N, C-alpha and C positions, 0 to 999 in steps of 0.2 A: 288210836282207832276211834272212828266216829261213833257216837251214840246213836241209838235207833229211836225214831220218832213215830208214834202211832197217832194219826190225825183223823179228825172228822171234818167232813166238808158239808157246809150248809148253804144250799143254793146251787142248783145244777143247770141253770140256763147257759147261754153262750159263754159267759165269762167263767163260770165255775167249771164248765166242761173244758174249754180251751186252756185256761190258766193252769188248773191243777193237773189235768191228765197229761199235759205236755211238759210241765215244768217241775212238778213235785213227785208224781207217781214213778217216773223213770229212775229215781234215786234209790240206790241199794239200801240206804239207811232210813227210808220212809215207807210206811205202810198206811194205806187208806183203810181205816178200820170201821168207819161209819159214813154213810151218805144220807142226805136229807133234802127234800124239796116238797113244796106244797102239792106238786103234780106227781101222781103215782107213776105215770109212764116215764117221766124223767128219772125217777129213782131207780126203776127197774133197768132202764137202758144204761144208766151210769154204772150200776152195780155189775151188769153184764160185762161192760168194758173193763172194769177193774179186775173182775174174775178171769177174763180172757187173757189179760196181760200178765197177771201176777199169780194166778192159780188160787187166790184167796178171795172169798166173797165177803164184802163188808156188811155190817149191820145196816139195815135199811129202815127208813121211817119217813113219814110226812109231817112229823111234829118235832121241831127243832129242840124242844125241851128234853126229848128222849135221848138226843145225842149227848147231852150233858151227863147222862147216867151210864154211858158206855164205860166199862172198866178199863183202866190202864190207858186212858186217853192222854196224850202228851200235849196236844194243841188242837184248836179248831180253826178252820179257814172259813171266813164268812164271805160268801159270794152271791148273796141274795140281791133282790132289788134294793133300792136305796132306803126305803122306809124302815125296815126292821133292823138295819145294821147295828145301831147303837144299843137297842134293847137286848139283842142277842149277845153283843160284846160285854155288856154290863153283867148279864146273867152268868156268862162264862167266867169272868174275872172274880165274881163273888164266890164261885165254886173253886177258884184257884186254878182254872184251866187257861193256859196261855192262848193268846188270840192273835191271829193275822186277819185284819179287817180290810176288805176291799173298799174301793173309793167311791165317792159320790157325795155331793154337798149335803150338809145337814138341813133340817127343816126349822130349827130354832137354835138360838144361842144357848138355851137351857140344855139342849142335848150335849153340847160341847162341855158345859160345866159338869153335867152328870158323869160323863166319861172320865173327866179329869179327877173328880172327887172319888169315883170308884177305884181308879188306879191308885190314888194316894192312900186310900183306906186299905186296899188289899195287897198292893205291891205286886200284883200278877203281871207277868210279861204281856206287853201289848205292842204290836207293830202295825202301822198303816202300810198297806200293800200298794205303794205308789211307785210303779215301775219306771216312770220317766226320770226319776232321780238317778237311775242306773244306766241311762242312755249314754252313748259314747261322747257326743258333743257336750252334753251336760256335765259329765264327769271330767272331761278335759278342761272345761271352763272352771270347774271347781278347783282342779289341780292348779291352774294358772292363777286363780284368785288367791288361794292359800299361800302360794309362793311369791305373791306380790308382783307378778308380771303384768297385771292390768292396772296397777296402782290402786288408788282409792276408788271403790265402785260408787258411781253417782246415780246410775239409772239402769233399769233392766226392762225388757219387754218379754211378754210371754202370752201364750194363747192356746186355745183348743179350737182349731178350724178344721172341720171334718164334715163332709156331706152325709148327714144322717137321714135324709128325707125318706128314703125307701124303708129304712128301719122304723121310722115313726109312722109312715103312712099305712104300714101293715102291722102296726103294733098290736092290734086286737087279735089278729090271726096268729101272730107269733108269741102272744102273751108276754109282750115286752113292757116293762114298767115305765119307760121313758115317755110314752105317749101321754099319759095322764099328767105328768109334770109339765109338758109343753102346752097342754090345754089349759091348765089351771094356774101356772106360775109364770113370773117374768123376772128372770135372774140369771146369773152365771151359775148354772146348776152343776158344773163340772170344773171347779177352779184348780184342783190340785195338780193336774198334769202341767198346767202353766206355772203355778206358783211354787210347787215343791222344789224343783232344782234351783230356782232363783233364791228362795228362802235360805237354802243351804249355802249359797254363794255369799250372802250378806249376813249370815250368823243370826237369823231370826231365832229367838228363844235362848240364844247363848251370846249375850252382849248386845243384842239389838231386838227390836220388836216393831210390829206394824202399829201405827197410831190411829189412822183414819183413812176413809175412802170416800170417793164420790163415783157414781155410776150412772150411765144413761143407756137406754135401749132404743133401737130403731123400731119401726112398725113391724108387724107380723104379717107378711104377705107370702113368703116362700112356700109354706105348707099348703095353703089353700090352692095355690096355682099347681103345685105338684100333685095334690090329691085329685084335682079336677082332671088333670092329664092322665094319671095312672089308674084312677078308680072310677072316673066318670063325673061329669059336672053335677049330676043329681045326687051323688053320694053324700052321706051325712058329714064325713070329714072334709069334703070339699067345701061345705057350707058352714063348718064349725068355726067358732071364734077361738083362735089360738092366742093365748096371752103372751107366750114366749116371743120376744122380739127376735128378729132374724140376726141382728148383731148387737152384742152387749159390750160396751167399753167401760172399764173400771180403772181408776187411778188411785194408787195407794202411796201414802207418805209414811216413812219409817223414822224411828227415833234418832238414828245416826245420819239423817239427812238424805238418804236414798229415796228415789221415787220408782214406782213400778207401774207399768201400764199392762193391763190384761184384756184380751179379746176372746169372746166366745162367738163362733159363727158356725152354725150346724144345719141351717135350713135353707141355704142357697147353694147353687152349683159352684164348686171351687175345689182347688187342690188341697190335700191334707198338709197342715203345717201347725207347729206349736209356736211359731213366731219368736223363737228363743233368741235373745241377745243379751249380752252383759257389757255395759259401757263403763270404762274406768278412765282415770286421768292419764294412764300410760298406754291404753289400747282398748280393743274391744273384740268380742267374738260374736259372729252373726250367723245364725242358722239359715236364714233366708237366702243369702248370697254365698253361703258355704265358705266363709273366710274368717281369718284371724288377722287383725290389723294391730301392729305394734308401733308406737310413735318413734322409737329410736331406730327402727328397721325399715319402716315403710313410709311412703310419701303420697299424700292424697292425689297429687296431680298425675301420677303414673302408676298408681296402685291397681293391680289386676285382681279381681275377686276370684273365688273358687280354689283357694289354696288349702282347703280343709284336710285333704288326705295327706299332704305334706306336713301340715301342722300336727296331725296325729303322731307322726314319726318323732316329732320333737317334744310334744307336750302331753301325750297320752297319759291318762290317770293310771297308776299302778294296777288298779283292778282290771282295766282293759288291756294293759300290756300282758298281764298273765292270761287273760281270757283269749286273746287273739293267738297267743303262743300255744295254748292247750287245745284250742278249737272252739269257735263260737257256736252255741246251740241254744235252743229254746225259742220262745215266741217273741214277737215284736223286735226282731233284730238282735235278740240275745238279752235284752234288758229284763225280761221276765225271769230268765234263769238266774241272773245275777241277784235279782231281788230275793228269790228263794234261797240262794246261797247265803245271803245275809240273814234271812229269817232263821234258817235251820242252824247256822253257825252260832248265832247269838243265843238261840233257844238251848242248844246243846251245851254251850259253855257258860251259861248263866251270866250273859252280858246284856247291857242295855240295848234296846233296839236302835238301829240307826235312824229310824223315823218313828219317834215315840208319841206318847199320848198328847204331849203339849204341841207337837207339830200337827197332829191330827186335828186337835181342837182349833188351833189358829187358822189352819188352811181351810177346813171344811165349814167353819162358822162364817166364812165370808159369804156363803150363799144366802142365808137370811139377811145379812147386813147389806149386801148388794140389792137384794129385793126391796129392803126398806128405802135405800137411797133412790132407786128407780121410781118407786111409788111416790116419793116426795120431790120428784122433778130434778133429781141429781143433787139433793142436799147432802152435805158432809155427814158421815156417820162414824162415830168412834168405834174402834176395834178393841175389845176387851183384852186385858193382859191375863191369859190363862195360867201363867206361871205365878201370879200374885207376887210379882217383884223379883222372883228368882232369876229372871233373865239377866239381871245386872251382874250377879255373882254366882252363877250356877256352879256346881261341882265340876271339876275338869272332865272333859269327854274322855272316855276310855279308848285307848289306842288298840285297834285290832284291824285285820285285813279288809273288813267290810265297812269301816267307819265312813260316815259322810261329814264328819266334823274335823277329822284330822287326816293328814296324808301319811299313810303308812307304807313305806317302800318295801 
């Protein structure tokens, strides 16, 4: 029988609303016991929705510190804007409250070290809520890599390409945290969608690590043009100086010889893509052309792309085999639901998180490191080892149905 989890939700904007209400609240073994946001209207609206669906009204507050004092709380979900993520997570871990922390690049490398040190001092459960690690093509690729079907991985590509111009242009009206970041910073501010699945495929923090990166940014033109069109040429945002380049390219070198290229492109018109591909000595998987290419089976001169659906039948990860049989549900094509499956399963069974504090530190610290490289004209920047050497001989990963380190049939 599943244990019951009482959770607090801190941050009730679009992500907190969409993510938790659709993917955590519907579970019979989960109760939303407390909700918090700096905006009172969001708190009231959110509490009303929870009460309507469950018949139970959660504790409400605009001060996240008060959530930590709610009795019998089993975990908190942090879905605020990017700035307070780490501060809230650290406070919770120091109180022994397990944490599910939403994504968004850090503002300094020191934040990553603070998070790691707090986890190591307290031992409190922590999971980074990176849903793309649970995407179907990403998990199929992981399955193929772990089974040796792609050979030695030599390169991977990844990205976050998403037209966010309207969200940014009306960020003040919608009280969205992204706008200030685009005005003030120039970096890959959202690296984990791209990097997370790739990192799991090449064993980052478990036998491998990222060594160094170089990054370059294009000019920033897209937002001024869009704001002039949508808000008027005389509008302040149409004339504002956006620091965030329209396209950010980053190249990473890893200890075991792999390279990774990442792209952030969010301020020009384009289709959504995570540019995901994994290249090995025996084959590759490519999200962009929806194909799997295997050297012993396929031939370059007559290969036809678009065989992804057929490939799922043969190479699907056990997590998705079970999911499709039982019925796909939840947001973002099901990956949000699977992410919370993993979160609650590990929480309830006292298991290590599949995306742990070392993953969070390594992936999210790339944002300030990329910022430094761009500021120095693409100079190489070293990537810290947040495991302090443990990556070479970490304790074996625990086998369980939601593992991202082992394939459990």
